[in-house]
C-alpha positions in Angstrom: -17.3 -108.1 15.0 -19.0 -109.1 18.1 -20.8 -111.8 15.8 -17.4 -113.0 14.9 -16.2 -113.4 18.3 -19.3 -115.0 19.6 -19.0 -117.7 16.8 -15.3 -118.1 17.5 -16.2 -118.7 21.2 -18.9 -121.2 20.4 -16.6 -123.2 18.1 -13.5 -123.3 20.6 -16.1 -124.3 23.4 -17.5 -127.2 21.4 -14.1 -128.4 20.4 -13.0 -128.3 24.1 -16.0 -130.4 25.0 -15.8 -132.7 22.0 -18.6 -134.3 20.3 -22.4 -133.7 21.0 -24.0 -137.0 20.9 -27.6 -137.5 20.1 -30.3 -140.5 19.8 -33.4 -139.8 17.6 -36.4 -142.4 18.2 -37.6 -142.7 14.8 -41.2 -143.9 16.0 -41.7 -140.9 18.1 -39.5 -138.2 16.3 -37.8 -137.3 19.7 -34.2 -136.4 19.9 -32.5 -137.0 23.1 -29.0 -134.7 23.4 -26.0 -135.5 25.4 -23.5 -132.5 25.6 -24.0 -128.7 25.4 -26.4 -128.5 22.4 -27.3 -124.9 23.7 -24.0 -123.7 22.7 -25.1 -124.1 19.2 -29.0 -123.7 19.7 -29.6 -121.4 22.4 -33.2 -122.3 22.8 -32.6 -126.2 22.6 -33.0 -128.7 25.7 -31.6 -131.9 26.1 -34.8 -133.4 24.7 -36.6 -131.8 21.7 -38.9 -132.8 18.7 -37.1 -134.2 15.8 -38.8 -131.5 13.4 -37.4 -128.7 15.5 -34.0 -129.4 14.6 -35.0 -129.2 10.8 -35.8 -125.5 11.5 -32.2 -124.7 11.9 -31.1 -126.2 8.3 -31.8 -124.4 5.0 -33.4 -126.1 2.2 -30.0 -127.6 0.7 -28.7 -128.7 4.1 -31.7 -130.5 5.0 -32.1 -132.7 1.8 -28.4 -133.4 1.9 -28.5 -134.6 5.5 -31.7 -136.6 5.1 -30.5 -138.2 1.8 -27.2 -139.3 3.8 -29.4 -140.9 6.3 -31.7 -142.7 3.6 -28.8 -144.2 1.8 -27.8 -146.3 4.8 -29.3 -150.0 4.9 -29.4 -152.9 7.5 -25.8 -153.9 5.9 -24.3 -150.4 5.7 -26.1 -148.4 8.6 -23.4 -145.7 9.0 -23.3 -142.3 7.3 -21.3 -139.1 7.6 -22.6 -135.7 6.3 -21.9 -132.1 6.4 -24.2 -129.1 6.5 -24.7 -125.7 7.6 -26.6 -125.0 10.8 -28.3 -121.3 11.0 -29.0 -121.0 14.6 -31.2 -117.9 15.5 -29.1 -114.8 16.4 -25.8 -116.4 15.7 -23.5 -117.0 12.7 -24.0 -120.0 10.7 -21.7 -123.2 11.5 -20.7 -126.0 9.3 -21.5 -129.1 11.0 -20.0 -132.5 10.7 -22.5 -135.3 11.6 -21.5 -139.1 12.1 -24.2 -141.5 12.6 -25.6 -145.2 12.6 -29.2 -146.0 11.8 -30.5 -148.9 13.9 -32.6 -151.5 12.0 -34.5 -154.2 13.5 -34.3 -157.9 12.2 -36.9 -157.1 9.6 -34.9 -154.2 8.4 -37.2 -151.5 9.8 -35.4 -148.4 11.1 -35.8 -147.8 14.7 -33.3 -145.2 15.7 -30.4 -143.2 14.9 -27.5 -142.9 17.2 -24.7 -140.1 16.3 -22.6 -137.2 17.0 -22.4 -133.5 15.7 -19.5 -131.3 15.8 -18.1 -128.0 14.0 -16.5 -129.3 10.9 -12.6 -129.1 10.9 -12.9 -127.5 7.4 -14.7 -124.3 8.7 -15.0 -121.6 7.6 -13.8 -122.5 4.0 -16.8 -124.7 3.0 -19.2 -122.6 5.0 -22.4 -122.1 3.0 -25.2 -119.5 3.2 -28.8 -119.7 2.8 -30.6 -119.9 -0.7 -31.6 -116.5 -2.0 -34.1 -117.6 -4.5 -36.9 -117.8 -1.9 -38.8 -120.7 -3.2 -38.4 -124.2 -2.1 -36.5 -126.6 -4.4 -39.3 -129.4 -4.5 -42.7 -127.8 -4.2 -41.7 -124.4 -5.6 -43.7 -122.8 -3.0 -42.5 -119.6 -1.0 -39.7 -120.6 1.4 -39.4 -119.7 5.3 -38.0 -116.0 4.6 -40.9 -115.1 2.2 -43.7 -116.7 4.6 -42.2 -114.5 7.4 -42.0 -111.5 5.3 -45.5 -111.8 4.3 -47.0 -112.9 7.7 -45.4 -109.7 9.1 -47.5 -107.6 6.7 -50.6 -109.3 7.4 -49.8 -108.8 11.1 -49.6 -105.1 10.5 -52.9 -105.1 8.7 -54.7 -106.7 11.3 -53.2 -104.3 13.9 -55.1 -101.5 12.4 -58.5 -103.4 11.7 -60.5 -103.9 14.9 -62.5 -107.2 15.2 -60.5 -108.7 12.4 -59.1 -112.4 13.0 -56.9 -114.5 10.8 -55.4 -117.8 11.3 -51.9 -119.3 10.8 -51.6 -123.2 10.5 -48.6 -125.2 10.3 -48.8 -128.8 8.6 -45.8 -131.1 9.6 -45.2 -134.3 8.1 -44.6 -137.1 10.9 -41.9 -139.6 11.0 -40.0 -138.2 8.0 -36.8 -139.5 8.7 -38.3 -143.2 9.4 -39.9 -142.7 5.8 -36.7 -141.8 4.1 -34.7 -144.7 5.9 -37.3 -147.2 5.1 -38.2 -146.2 1.5 -35.7 -143.7 0.0 -35.4 -140.2 -0.7 -37.4 -140.0 -3.9 -40.8 -141.3 -2.2 -40.3 -138.7 0.4 -39.8 -135.7 -2.1 -42.9 -136.9 -4.0 -44.6 -136.9 -0.9 -44.0 -133.3 0.0 -44.6 -132.3 -3.8 -47.8 -134.1 -4.2 -49.0 -133.0 -0.5 -48.3 -129.2 -1.5 -50.3 -129.7 -4.5 -53.4 -131.2 -2.9 -53.3 -128.2 0.0 -53.4 -125.8 -2.9 -56.7 -127.0 -3.8 -58.4 -125.3 -0.6 -56.2 -122.4 -0.7 -58.3 -119.3 -1.5 -56.9 -116.7 -3.9 -56.3 -114.2 -1.1 -54.7 -116.8 1.3 -51.1 -117.8 1.3 -49.4 -121.3 1.5 -45.5 -121.4 1.9 -42.9 -123.4 3.9 -41.8 -123.3 7.5 -39.3 -126.0 6.8 -38.6 -128.1 3.8 -41.0 -130.8 5.3 -43.6 -128.5 7.0 -46.1 -125.9 5.3 -47.5 -122.7 6.8 -50.9 -121.7 5.6 -52.2 -118.2 6.5 -56.1 -118.1 6.2 -57.5 -114.5 6.1 -60.7 -113.3 7.8 -60.9 -116.7 9.5 -62.4 -117.3 13.3 -62.1 -120.6 15.3 -65.0 -122.0 13.5 -63.3 -121.5 10.0 -60.2 -123.0 11.4 -62.1 -126.1 12.1 -63.4 -126.4 8.7 -60.2 -125.8 7.0 -58.4 -128.4 9.1 -61.0 -130.9 8.2 -60.6 -130.3 4.7 -56.7 -130.2 5.0 -56.6 -133.6 6.7 -59.1 -135.1 3.8 -57.2 -133.8 1.0 -53.6 -135.2 2.8 -55.2 -138.4 3.2 -56.1 -138.6 -0.6 -52.3 -138.4 -1.4 -50.7 -141.5 -2.6 -46.9 -142.4 -3.5 -45.1 -145.7 -4.7 -42.2 -146.7 -2.6 -39.1 -148.2 -3.9 -40.8 -151.9 -3.5 -43.7 -151.1 -5.2 -45.5 -150.2 -1.6 -48.0 -147.5 -1.3 -47.2 -144.7 1.1 -49.7 -142.3 2.7 -48.3 -139.3 4.4 -49.1 -138.5 8.3 -49.3 -135.1 9.1 -49.7 -132.9 12.5 -51.7 -129.7 12.3 -51.5 -126.8 14.8 -52.1 -123.1 14.7 -53.0 -119.8 16.0 -55.5 -117.3 15.7 -54.1 -113.7 15.4 -53.4 -110.7 16.1 -54.2 -111.7 19.7 -51.0 -110.9 21.9 -48.4 -111.9 19.4 -45.6 -109.2 18.8 -44.2 -110.5 15.5 -44.5 -113.0 12.6 -41.6 -115.1 14.4 -43.6 -115.7 17.6 -46.6 -116.6 15.4 -44.7 -119.2 13.5 -43.1 -120.6 16.5 -46.4 -121.1 18.4 -48.1 -122.7 15.6 -45.2 -125.0 15.2 -45.2 -125.9 18.9 -49.1 -126.5 18.5 -48.4 -128.9 15.4 -45.8 -130.9 17.5 -48.0 -131.2 20.6 -50.7 -132.4 18.3 -48.4 -135.2 17.3 -47.0 -136.0 20.7 -50.7 -137.0 21.6 -51.3 -138.6 18.3 -54.6 -136.6 17.7 -55.9 -135.3 14.4 -57.5 -132.4 16.0 -55.3 -129.2 15.7 -53.9 -127.3 18.7 -55.1 -123.7 18.1 -54.3 -120.7 20.3 -57.3 -118.3 20.4 -58.1 -115.0 22.2 -61.5 -116.6 22.8 -63.3 -120.0 23.6 -63.9 -122.3 21.0 -67.3 -122.1 19.4 -69.1 -124.8 17.6 -70.7 -122.3 15.1 -69.6 -119.2 13.2 -69.0 -116.0 15.0 -71.8 -113.5 13.9 -70.8 -111.6 10.8 -67.7 -113.6 10.4 -68.7 -116.1 7.8 -66.0 -117.1 5.2 -66.9 -116.8 1.7 -66.6 -120.3 1.0 -69.0 -121.3 4.0 -72.4 -122.4 3.1 -75.1 -119.9 4.2 -77.3 -120.9 7.2 
């Protein structure tokens, strides 16, 4: 009952205010909001990283929105789309988004200007999150399954003194620019091919899933900071091998940002681990570095911690 009242009040306030406008810089992946975006997403600010907004869309809504944006062109640059937003701790809201993709004289997408508001058709068309648990493109476990498994891992480390595991987020950069410039099919192929490449370094007792439709979460068991550095190096090397053909025969190579945390440390739950690792991946993207941002309970070392060698590391 409380949730229903909160949902009603949020929608009424937004309708009284009008549209919330936004501008997306497709080169930096930054969103600038004008209006009370915090009424929809409590933790949102007037400026947020583009991938952050994707966290509140389920798989179906994400691809539906991205397809609408990708179907624009220099001659037909406007789009309209509806999708369900899933804010943390609040009832889902059916959103109507209208926007225009700004192209330069060469036809290269530069920005998106648009507005969002609660759909007039709610709650009749309000969708719910998928229940299959697996991503529709890569067939990897989705965010809910990843969260559940990470929670169980956190409980295991809490009872194992001296054990450290790592959680890495691998996030695609400029995914909307890729979709606008090259179409939705190559983007889906990038996600699938990258997932297949990352599987090559995933050990049988590690775990790979999705944090969003276009970002991966990798749990690396029995891993210290030296192991994280080695894993990241292999990840970047494998991702750089991915090649996808665009609509005009051009070759597309994905760009990713990586961030992570070593736990248990001071993390209370799986959500805080995922959030911190995601923020670190976004920080890595902002400063344009391939080195991962890693939160750890002790200083970074150039060599393995004694008695913490991973099974796949070479013996000294």
